[in-house]
C-alpha positions as CSV (number, residue, x, y, z in Angstrom):
1,M,-14.6,0.0,40.1
2,T,-12.9,-3.1,41.4
3,Q,-12.0,-6.2,39.5
4,E,-14.9,-8.0,41.2
5,E,-17.4,-5.4,40.0
6,L,-15.8,-5.6,36.5
7,D,-16.2,-9.3,36.4
8,A,-19.8,-9.0,37.3
9,L,-20.4,-6.4,34.7
10,M,-18.7,-8.5,32.0
11,S,-20.6,-11.6,33.0
12,E,-23.9,-9.6,33.1
13,D,-24.8,-11.2,36.5
14,V,-27.9,-9.3,37.5
15,E,-27.6,-10.0,41.2
16,D,-24.1,-8.7,41.4
17,L,-24.9,-5.7,39.2
18,D,-27.5,-4.7,41.8
19,N,-24.8,-4.6,44.4
20,L,-22.5,-2.4,42.3
21,D,-21.9,1.2,43.2
22,D,-23.2,3.7,40.8
23,S,-20.7,4.2,38.0
24,S,-20.7,6.8,35.3
25,D,-21.0,5.9,31.6
26,E,-17.5,7.2,31.1
27,E,-16.0,5.0,33.7
28,I,-17.8,1.9,32.4
29,G,-16.8,2.8,28.8
30,G,-13.2,3.1,29.9
31,I,-13.3,-0.3,31.5
32,L,-14.8,-1.9,28.5
33,E,-12.2,-0.2,26.3
34,E,-9.5,-1.6,28.6
35,E,-10.9,-5.1,28.4
36,H,-11.2,-4.7,24.6
37,L,-7.4,-4.0,24.4
38,K,-6.5,-7.2,26.3
39,E,-5.4,-10.3,24.4
40,D,-7.4,-13.4,23.7
41,D,-6.2,-17.0,24.2
42,E,-4.1,-16.8,21.0
43,G,-2.2,-13.7,22.1
44,K,-4.1,-11.4,19.8
45,P,-6.0,-8.3,20.9
46,F,-9.8,-8.7,21.2
47,G,-11.4,-7.5,18.0
48,Y,-8.3,-8.3,15.9
49,S,-9.0,-9.7,12.4
50,K,-7.7,-9.5,8.9
51,E,-10.1,-6.6,8.3
52,T,-8.9,-4.6,11.4
53,A,-5.2,-5.7,11.3
54,H,-4.1,-2.3,10.0
55,H,-5.4,-0.7,13.3
56,W,-3.0,-2.7,15.4
57,P,0.8,-2.1,15.8
58,L,2.9,-4.8,14.2
59,P,5.0,-7.0,16.5
60,A,8.8,-6.2,16.6
61,T,9.9,-9.2,14.5
62,D,12.6,-9.3,11.9
63,E,9.9,-9.1,9.2
64,N,8.5,-5.8,10.7
65,K,11.6,-4.0,11.9
66,M,12.0,-0.9,9.7
67,V,15.7,-0.8,9.3
68,H,15.8,-4.6,8.8
69,Q,13.3,-4.4,6.0
70,L,15.1,-1.4,4.4
71,D,18.4,-3.3,4.5
72,D,16.7,-6.3,2.8
73,V,15.3,-3.9,0.1
74,T,18.7,-2.4,-0.7
75,K,20.4,-5.8,-0.7
76,E,17.8,-7.5,-2.9
77,S,17.4,-4.5,-5.3
78,E,21.1,-4.4,-5.8
79,E,21.3,-8.1,-6.6
80,K,18.3,-7.9,-9.0
81,A,19.8,-4.8,-10.7
82,T,23.1,-6.7,-11.2
83,E,21.2,-9.6,-12.8
84,I,19.3,-7.2,-15.1
85,F,22.5,-5.4,-16.1
86,D,24.0,-8.8,-17.0
87,I,21.0,-9.7,-19.2
88,I,21.0,-6.3,-20.9
89,E,24.7,-6.5,-21.6
90,A,24.3,-10.0,-23.1
91,V,21.4,-8.8,-25.3
92,S,23.3,-5.7,-26.3
93,N,26.3,-7.8,-27.3
94,D,24.2,-10.1,-29.4
95,L,22.6,-7.2,-31.2
96,M,26.0,-5.7,-32.0
97,E,27.2,-9.0,-33.3
98,K,24.1,-9.4,-35.5
99,E,24.4,-5.9,-36.7
100,S,27.9,-6.6,-37.8
101,N,26.6,-9.7,-39.7
102,A,23.9,-7.6,-41.3
103,K,26.5,-5.2,-42.7
104,N,28.3,-8.2,-44.3
105,I,25.1,-9.3,-45.9
106,L,24.4,-5.8,-47.2
107,E,27.8,-5.7,-48.8
108,V,27.2,-9.1,-50.5
109,L,23.8,-8.0,-51.8
110,S,25.2,-4.7,-53.1
111,S,27.9,-6.6,-55.0
112,N,25.3,-9.0,-56.5
113,I,23.2,-6.1,-57.6
114,K,26.1,-4.6,-59.4
115,L,26.9,-7.9,-61.1
116,F,23.3,-8.6,-62.2
117,T,22.9,-5.0,-63.4
118,T,25.9,-5.4,-65.7
119,L,24.7,-8.9,-66.9
120,N,21.2,-7.6,-67.5
121,A,22.4,-4.7,-69.5
122,K,24.6,-6.9,-71.7
123,F,22.1,-9.7,-72.0
124,P,18.6,-8.2,-71.7
125,D,16.9,-11.2,-73.2
126,V,18.2,-13.5,-70.4
127,E,15.4,-13.7,-67.9
128,A,17.6,-15.2,-65.2
129,F,19.7,-12.1,-65.0
130,K,16.7,-9.8,-64.8
131,T,15.1,-12.0,-62.1
132,G,18.4,-12.2,-60.1
133,L,18.6,-8.4,-60.2
134,E,15.1,-7.9,-58.8
135,T,15.5,-10.6,-56.2
136,N,18.8,-9.1,-54.8
137,K,17.2,-5.6,-54.7
138,N,14.3,-6.9,-52.7
139,A,16.7,-8.8,-50.4
140,L,18.8,-5.6,-50.0
141,N,15.8,-3.6,-48.9
142,D,14.8,-6.3,-46.3
143,A,18.4,-6.5,-45.1
144,N,18.5,-2.7,-44.6
145,E,15.3,-2.9,-42.5
146,V,16.8,-5.6,-40.3
147,A,20.0,-3.6,-39.9
148,D,18.1,-0.5,-38.9
149,M,16.0,-2.6,-36.4
150,L,19.1,-4.1,-34.8
151,Q,20.7,-0.7,-34.5
152,N,17.5,0.9,-32.9
153,N,17.3,-2.0,-30.5
154,G,20.9,-1.6,-29.6
155,D,20.3,2.1,-28.9
156,S,17.3,1.1,-26.8
157,M,19.4,-1.2,-24.7
158,M,21.8,1.5,-24.0
159,S,18.9,3.8,-22.9
160,V,17.7,1.0,-20.6
161,M,21.1,0.8,-19.0
162,D,21.2,4.6,-18.5
163,I,17.7,4.4,-16.9
164,M,18.8,1.5,-14.6
165,Q,21.5,3.8,-13.2
166,Y,18.8,5.6,-11.2
167,Q,18.3,2.3,-9.3
168,D,21.7,2.9,-7.7
169,I,20.6,6.5,-6.8
170,H,17.5,5.1,-5.2
171,R,19.6,2.6,-3.2
172,Q,21.8,5.4,-2.0
173,K,18.7,7.4,-0.9
174,I,17.3,4.5,1.1
175,E,20.8,3.9,2.7
176,R,20.8,7.6,3.7
177,V,17.4,7.1,5.4
178,I,18.7,4.1,7.1
179,N,21.7,6.0,8.4
180,V,19.5,8.8,9.7
181,M,17.2,6.3,11.4
182,R,20.2,4.5,13.0
183,A,21.6,7.8,14.2
184,L,18.3,8.8,15.8
185,S,18.0,5.4,17.4
186,K,21.6,5.6,18.9
187,Y,20.8,9.2,20.0
188,M,17.6,8.2,21.8
189,N,19.4,5.3,23.5
190,T,22.1,7.7,24.7
191,L,19.6,10.2,25.8
192,F,17.8,7.7,28.0
193,E,21.0,6.1,29.2
194,G,21.6,6.1,33.0
195,R,24.6,5.9,35.2
196,I,23.3,2.9,37.0
197,S,22.8,-0.4,35.3
198,D,19.2,-1.8,35.4
199,E,20.4,-4.9,37.4
200,K,21.6,-2.6,40.2
201,R,18.5,-0.4,40.4
202,V,16.1,-0.6,43.3
203,S,12.7,-2.1,42.4
204,S,10.1,0.5,41.6
205,A,7.6,1.3,44.3
206,Q,4.2,-0.3,43.7
207,H,2.4,2.2,45.8
208,I,3.3,5.8,46.7
209,A,1.7,8.0,49.3
210,G,-1.1,10.0,47.8
211,D,-2.2,7.3,45.3
212,T,-6.0,7.2,45.0
213,H,-6.1,3.4,44.5
214,N,-3.9,0.3,45.2
215,D,-4.7,-1.6,42.0
216,L,-1.6,-2.9,40.3
217,A,-1.1,-2.7,36.5
218,S,-1.1,-6.2,35.0
219,D,1.0,-7.3,32.0
220,D,-2.1,-7.1,29.9
221,D,-2.7,-3.5,31.0
222,I,0.9,-2.6,30.1
223,E,0.5,-4.3,26.7
224,A,-2.7,-2.4,26.1
225,L,-1.0,0.9,27.0
226,L,1.8,0.2,24.5
227,A,-0.8,-0.8,21.9
228,Q,-2.4,2.6,22.4
229,F,0.8,4.4,21.8
230,G,1.4,2.3,18.6
231,K,-1.8,3.6,17.0
């Protein structure tokens, strides 16, 4: 089917359709599929939309290049991991400092309890000594709970830092994948490398003896073929 016949078919011109040679359903379907793969005025394939975007290959931009994206992931994850480590370290240092302060408070409260215990034993009728003894005992219990909490949180921070070590392992795994991909890319480039530079090559023949047609492949046809391989 020629381009003229195709134009008549797409425009649904009845008079022209009457003059068309008989074409099989498979031939017509193939032509329609070829037209479907061509791009519209905005450079997007016909039928492209947000809902069908996952069916089309992504353009080779910096945002879509695989190794480029993986390099960004490793770089950003390492930067964010460093920031997280700095925050964890600062919190851990604060907890250790407050834990040391809590121990000092515990010592003072224990000393007060000993003093009020002695005073209460010698002067049982003095209500202030009895009240002071009870108050310091309650404060000691509260201080012990705070000290235990600070110690447990400090241990949790150390556990978080240990878990964050896996981030570095993940980064190394991604870098190993990048190295394999780059090695494969270089190998493929070497495999298809020629002895003659492209500038010195003779232009490819457009028609060869034995061809069944003389139709030339347009840029749209080539793009459609590449899009098919990208599926």
